C-alpha positions in Angstrom: 96.4 84.0 -11.8 100.0 85.1 -10.7 101.9 86.8 -13.2 105.0 85.5 -14.8 106.7 89.1 -15.0 105.1 92.3 -13.9 106.5 95.9 -14.8 105.8 98.5 -11.8 106.1 101.8 -13.4 104.8 105.1 -10.6 104.8 106.8 -13.9 101.0 105.0 -14.2 99.7 106.4 -11.4 100.6 110.0 -11.6 97.0 110.9 -13.0 94.9 108.9 -10.6 92.4 111.0 -8.3 93.2 111.7 -5.1 89.8 109.9 -3.6 91.0 106.5 -5.7 94.9 106.7 -4.5 93.2 106.9 -1.0 91.3 103.7 -1.4 93.3 101.5 -3.2 96.8 102.7 -1.1 94.3 101.8 1.9 94.0 98.3 0.5 98.3 98.2 -0.3 98.6 98.7 3.6 95.7 96.3 4.7 97.4 93.3 2.4 100.5 94.3 4.5 99.0 94.8 7.9 96.8 91.5 7.7 99.9 89.2 6.8 101.9 91.2 9.6 99.1 90.3 12.2 97.9 86.6 10.3 98.6 83.6 12.1 100.2 82.0 9.4 102.8 85.1 9.7 106.2 84.4 9.0 110.0 86.5 9.4 110.7 86.8 5.2 107.4 88.1 4.6 107.0 90.1 7.5 109.9 92.0 6.3 108.4 93.2 3.6 104.8 93.8 5.1 106.2 95.9 7.5 108.3 98.2 4.9 105.3 98.4 3.4 103.3 99.8 5.8 106.2 102.0 6.8 106.1 103.5 2.8 102.1 103.8 2.9 102.3 105.9 6.6 105.4 107.8 4.5 104.1 108.4 1.6 100.3 107.8 0.7 99.2 111.5 2.2 101.8 113.2 0.3 100.7 111.5 -3.2 97.2 112.8 -2.7 98.1 116.4 -1.5 100.0 116.2 -5.2 99.0 113.5 -7.4 102.8 114.3 -9.6 104.9 113.9 -6.9 107.1 111.1 -8.4 108.9 110.2 -5.0 105.3 109.4 -3.4 104.3 107.4 -6.4 107.2 105.5 -6.1 106.9 104.5 -2.6 103.6 103.8 -3.1 104.0 101.4 -6.1 106.7 99.8 -3.9 104.8 99.4 -0.7 101.8 98.0 -3.4 104.6 95.7 -4.5 105.5 94.5 -1.0 101.8 93.8 -0.2 101.2 91.5 -3.1 104.4 89.7 -1.7 103.0 88.9 1.4 99.1 87.6 -0.7 100.9 84.1 -1.8 102.4 82.5 1.1 100.4 84.5 4.1 97.4 86.2 2.2 95.0 88.3 4.0 92.6 87.6 6.8 89.8 89.1 8.8 89.6 92.3 7.1 89.0 91.5 3.8 86.6 89.0 5.0 84.3 91.6 6.1 85.1 93.7 3.2 84.0 91.3 0.7 80.6 91.3 1.2 80.2 95.4 0.8 81.4 95.3 -2.8 79.9 92.3 -3.7 76.4 93.3 -2.1 76.1 96.9 -2.3 78.9 97.5 -4.9 81.2 99.5 -2.7 84.8 99.9 -4.3 87.3 97.0 -3.0 89.8 99.3 -1.4 86.9 102.0 -0.1 85.6 98.8 1.4 89.0 97.7 2.9 89.7 101.5 4.4 86.5 101.7 6.1 87.2 97.9 8.2 90.8 98.3 8.2 90.5 100.3 11.6 87.9 97.8 12.8 89.7 94.4 12.6 93.3 96.0 13.3 91.4 97.3 16.7 89.5 93.4 16.8 92.8 91.5 16.5 94.9 94.1 18.9 94.4 91.7 21.9 96.4 88.7 20.6 99.1 90.3 18.5 99.7 93.6 21.1 103.7 93.8 19.6 102.7 94.0 15.9 99.9 96.3 16.6 102.3 98.6 18.2 104.5 98.3 15.1 101.5 99.0 12.6 100.9 102.2 14.8 104.6 103.1 15.0 104.9 102.6 11.1 101.9 104.7 10.4 103.2 107.8 12.1 100.9 106.5 15.1 103.2 105.6 17.8 102.1 105.8 21.0 98.8 105.5 20.9 96.4 104.1 23.1 92.9 104.1 21.6 93.7 101.4 18.0 90.4 102.3 16.6 90.4 106.3 16.9 93.9 106.3 15.5 93.6 104.5 12.8 90.1 105.2 11.6 91.4 109.3 12.4 94.1 108.5 9.8 92.4 107.2 7.4 89.6 109.9 8.0 92.3 112.5 7.4 93.1 111.0 4.0 89.5 112.3 3.3 87.8 108.8 3.3 84.0 108.2 4.1 84.2 105.9 6.9 80.3 105.1 7.2 78.7 102.5 5.8 75.3 104.6 5.7 77.3 107.4 3.5 78.3 104.4 1.0 74.6 103.0 0.8 74.8 99.8 2.8 71.4 99.9 4.6 71.6 98.0 8.2 68.8 96.1 7.1 71.6 94.0 5.6 74.1 93.9 7.8 72.7 90.1 9.3 73.0 88.6 6.0 76.4 90.4 4.9 77.7 89.0 8.5 76.8 85.4 7.7 78.3 85.6 3.9 81.8 87.1 5.7 81.7 84.6 7.9 81.6 81.7 5.8 85.1 83.0 4.0 87.0 80.7 6.2 89.8 80.7 4.1 90.8 84.5 4.7 89.2 83.8 8.7 91.4 81.2 9.2 94.2 82.9 8.6 93.3 85.9 11.4 95.2 86.0 14.5 92.2 86.2 16.8 88.8 83.8 16.0 86.2 85.7 15.0 82.2 85.2 15.7 79.6 86.2 12.9 78.2 87.6 15.9 81.6 89.8 16.2 81.9 90.5 12.7 77.6 92.2 12.8 79.2 94.4 16.0 81.8 95.8 13.8 79.1 96.4 10.7 77.2 98.1 13.0 79.8 100.2 14.4 81.6 101.2 10.9 77.6 102.3 10.2 
């Protein structure tokens, strides 16, 4: 389903609660990051992706602190729109594939699932796309960070997002089945800049537990 026309009005988000703002904001961020670091990435999409990351880095915490901050809401609306531009020609990658079973099996809201997984997949992919990873960190205000996982995990946690799967009701004994399901989502995993095995997905789930 692709819209013929989209009306993007930031005022419609003024009453969105802080927790929902955080989760959906990181989902929009993940759209941009996964497209930017994808093996299918190309310059025209990179422009939108990197600017979307910058906008999320600049405005997400502000919108959470003051839901009525129209400048922040407008910045996030653009970040979300730019993330949407990335989905057609490039699409997402491992982050969303690993996040999906959290929703389908345990009813974790999609944005929250993406937020919990985002630091782990960015760190996993960093060796394959080091320059782009550095640009992502810089755009989020984390320039010079040497531990990608710790820096981005802390960035998400500072938004008040619960970053542990166990706190979201995900049982440890279901992680192997989740890993099998995530590994089967080839339409996204095949976009990832680094091959990711079922065992590596399982390791991410265990690290996030």
